[in-house]
N, C-alpha and C positions, 0 to 999 in steps of 0.2 A: 118105773113108777116113782122112784125116789127123786129123780130129776124133776119130774112134774110137781111133786110135793115141795121140793125146794124152791121151784119157781113160784108156786102159789103162796107159800109161807116162808119167805126168806128170814134168816136170822140176821137181824140188823144190829150192828155195833154202833153205839152213839159216838160220833166224832168228838174228839176232845177239843178241837178248835175248828172254826169255820174253814171250809175248804173252798177251792175255786168252784165257780158255778159249773154244774154238770158232772163233776167228778163223783158225786154221791150216787149218780144213776148208772155209772159204768158197770158195777157188778150185776145189776139187774139186766142191763142190756146184753152182757156177755152170756148170762143164763138163758135169756130169750133166744139169742143167736145159736147157742148150743142145742137148744130144743128144736129150733127150726131146722138145723142141719141134720139132726137125727130123723126128723119127720121126712125130710127130703130123701135121705138115704133109704128109708123104708119105702117111700113112694117109688123111687127108681128101681128098687128090687121088685115091687109089684108090677112095674112097667116091663121089666124083663120077663115076667111070667105071662105077659099079654093083657094085663088090665088096662083099659083106656083111662084117660085123665079123669073123666067124670066119675067113673067107678072108684078110682083111687081116692078122689076127693070126698066122695060120699062115705067111704069106709073110714076115712080119717076125720070126718065131721068138719070138713072145710069146704069153702066154695072153690070151684074149679079155677076161678080167676086168682084167688089167693095162692093156691098150690102151684099154679103155673108161674106166678111171680116169684115165689120162694125157690122154685127149681131154677129159674133164670138167674136169680141172685146167687144161688149156690154154684152154678156153673161159672159165672163171671168171677166169683170170689176164688174158686179153685184155680182159675187161670192167673189171678193176681196174687194169690196166697196171702191175702190180708183180710182181717175181719171188717165187716161193714157195721159201724156203730151209728145209731141214730142220735139226733140232737146236734147241738152246735159244737163246732170244734173248740 
């Protein structure tokens, strides 16, 4: 629950000087990715118990398409061992 609270109400430190474009979003993106990773881990655990994708998505208040994409990204990322960050490089 604390991770969800941190995601919704992050503590922002004001930068002392302007930074390069996009670097201020990286902490937010990392928190989002960590939350998605934990949701997928929970979903895969429910899958081991025999829950179909639609039931898992409904329990997590997600669309089945979103959950399926997150699971695909999670599996791809674990093979590459690199976080997927959104935005411009």
